[in-house]
Structures are given as structure tokens and as C-alpha cells.
C-alpha positions in Angstrom: -7.1 60.0 -61.6 -6.5 56.5 -63.0 -6.1 53.6 -60.7 -2.9 51.7 -61.1 -3.3 48.0 -61.5 -0.2 45.7 -61.6 0.1 43.5 -64.7 0.2 40.5 -62.4 -3.2 41.5 -61.1 -4.4 41.8 -64.7 -3.2 38.3 -65.5 -4.8 36.9 -62.4 -8.1 38.6 -63.2 -7.9 37.4 -66.8 -7.1 33.9 -65.7 -10.0 33.9 -63.2 -12.4 35.3 -65.8 -11.3 32.6 -68.3 -11.7 29.8 -65.8 -15.2 31.0 -64.9 -16.1 31.4 -68.6 -14.9 27.8 -69.4 -16.8 26.4 -66.4 -20.0 28.1 -67.7 -19.4 26.9 -71.2 -18.8 23.3 -70.0 -21.9 23.4 -68.0 -24.0 24.6 -70.9 -22.5 22.0 -73.2 -23.2 19.3 -70.7 -26.9 20.4 -70.5 -27.0 20.6 -74.3 -25.6 17.1 -74.6 -28.0 15.5 -72.1 -31.0 17.2 -73.6 -30.2 16.6 -77.2 -28.5 13.2 -77.2 -29.6 11.8 -73.8 -33.3 12.6 -73.8 -33.7 12.7 -77.6 -31.9 9.4 -78.5 -30.6 7.3 -75.6 -33.5 7.6 -73.1 -36.3 8.0 -75.6 -37.8 4.5 -74.9 -37.9 5.1 -71.1 -39.4 8.6 -71.7 -42.1 7.3 -74.1 -43.7 5.5 -71.1 -45.1 8.9 -70.2 -47.1 11.4 -72.2 -47.3 15.1 -72.4 -50.1 16.9 -74.2 -51.2 13.6 -75.8 -47.8 12.9 -77.2 -45.2 10.4 -76.0 -42.7 12.3 -73.8 -39.7 11.0 -75.7 -41.1 12.2 -79.0 -42.3 15.5 -77.6 -38.9 16.2 -75.9 -37.0 15.4 -79.0 -39.2 17.7 -81.1 -40.3 20.5 -78.8 -38.7 20.2 -75.4 -35.2 20.4 -76.6 -35.9 23.6 -78.5 -37.4 25.2 -75.4 -34.4 24.0 -73.4 -31.9 25.4 -75.9 -33.6 28.8 -75.9 -33.7 28.9 -72.1 -30.0 27.9 -72.2 -29.1 30.8 -74.4 -30.8 33.3 -72.0 -29.1 31.6 -69.0 -25.7 31.9 -70.7 -26.2 35.6 -71.5 -27.4 36.3 -67.9 -24.6 34.3 -66.3 -21.8 35.6 -68.6 -22.9 39.2 -67.9 -22.5 38.5 -64.1 -19.1 36.9 -64.7 -18.0 39.9 -66.7 -19.3 42.3 -64.0 -17.6 40.3 -61.2 -14.3 40.4 -63.0 -14.4 44.1 -64.0 -14.7 43.5 -67.7 -18.3 44.5 -68.1 -19.4 46.0 -71.4 -21.9 48.8 -71.3 
């Protein structure tokens, strides 16, 4: 037996899913911007006052830290998007 769902319910679920997806994308883009442009370009002089592994932190972060952050951001996005899909009933198996 198939459950009947009103088209207005479908539209509300779709709108809610889209809003949650856009919020996640905006948050990930914000982190991406801060890491790549903020730490790698704007704040590099302030970060170079510290060192990590024998390298100035600004240089290290622009070369290595940003890559680690981006990879972690990809995994976070996948994990969070799967939760959003599951919460809105559009999960793919």
C-alpha cells in the first residue's frame, strides 16, 4: 500500500531540502574562502609569526593546511548532505 502525500507537502519538503542544502553549501564556501584567501593571502603575515614543523605557519597553511582542510571539507559535505537527504526523505541507497 502506497502512502498518499499531497503535492503541497512535496513542495514544502522540496523547499525545506533546498534551503538546508543551500545553507550547507554556503557554509562550506565560507570555510573554503576563509581558508584559501584569508589564511593563504590576507593573514599570511600574521600567521608567519608562528611556525609548524619548522615552517612558517602562513606558508605551511597556504601549501599544506589548505589541502587538508579542503579534503576534510569534502568528507564533511558528503556526511552532512546524506543526513539532510535522510531527514527530508530523499535518501539514495
